[in-house]
Every structure is written in structure tokens, then in C-alpha cells.
C-alpha atoms as one frame of an Amber mdcrd trajectory, in Angstrom:
protein
 192.778-132.772 -42.879 194.712-131.501 -40.129 197.510-131.759 -37.941 196.552
-132.473 -34.085 198.980-132.687 -31.177 196.708-135.150 -29.420 194.513-137.968
 -29.770 191.483-137.260 -31.733 187.554-138.078 -30.489 185.261-138.745 -33.785
 182.171-137.628 -33.763 179.957-139.509 -36.677 177.092-138.187 -38.218 175.143
-141.380 -39.154 173.860-139.825 -42.346 176.599-138.444 -44.010 179.436-140.398
 -42.659 179.799-144.273 -42.101 183.186-144.394 -40.452 186.531-142.433 -40.318
 189.472-143.681 -41.849 193.054-142.468 -40.985 195.665-143.413 -43.628 199.231
-142.324 -42.799 200.429-139.340 -45.324 203.518-141.807 -46.680 200.955-144.699
 -47.629 198.341-141.960 -50.091 201.919-141.114 -51.745 203.133-144.431 -52.533
 202.564-145.495 -56.057 201.668-149.033 -54.926 198.667-148.206 -53.205 197.052
-146.130 -55.583 194.895-147.863 -59.705 192.326-147.225 -61.891 189.591-149.573
 -61.917 186.696-149.563 -64.919 183.175-149.483 -63.095 179.584-148.859 -64.458
 178.233-145.623 -62.904 175.216-144.306 -64.190 174.898-147.196 -67.256 178.041
-146.064 -68.402 182.000-147.909 -68.297 183.737-145.054 -66.355 187.883-145.169
 -65.254 188.009-144.607 -61.238 191.013-143.535 -59.799 191.580-144.723 -56.283
 193.648-145.026 -53.141 193.590-148.748 -51.409 193.889-148.555 -47.489 193.309
-151.925 -45.355 190.041-153.194 -47.732 188.858-149.641 -48.487 188.668-147.822
 -51.578 188.969-144.243 -51.101 187.793-142.898 -54.643 185.642-139.703 -56.259
 185.989-136.565 -54.571 187.707-137.562 -51.708 190.676-139.534 -53.631 190.552
-136.026 -55.847 191.039-134.041 -52.256 193.848-136.210 -50.990 195.430-136.096
 -54.480 195.545-132.142 -54.520 197.205-132.227 -51.222 199.591-134.530 -51.998
 200.201-132.086 -55.153 200.567-129.222 -52.510 203.030-131.295 -50.273 205.258
-131.955 -53.141 204.334-135.884 -53.277 202.725-136.462 -56.173 200.895-139.662
 -56.195
């Protein structure tokens, strides 16, 4: 995450990144945009916390990093 005072140009590494999603911090901090779902992962039911944005589900390590970022800003999810 970064603050850049101008437009960015992204160059994706297709083996690593399918898409860049720019999500406003206010959207992430709004509890209406967070939820938990039960997914089957590795044959087990796992409760998965996630953020929703424009049809995307942001979960896993990315969601954990975002939660930590919000906490550092003093804006818990």
C-alpha cells in the first residue's frame, strides 16, 4: 500500500497477479464490507474473513495485511 501523488501505471507479472484492485480505505473500514464465510479448503470447513469490493472477495494473506493496515491507521475493521 502506498500514497502516490499522481496516476500510477501498473505492469503485472501474469504468473503472480491476475488483476490490480484499488480499494478506498473508507470502503475497507466500513464494517458493511467485511464478512466471514465458511469455505471448504483442503477438505475441511474453514471460516474465512474477507472484504468485498465491486464483486471481488479479498481474503487470505491480503485480507490480513489490510486488517493490520487499518489497525495501524486506528480504523479497525
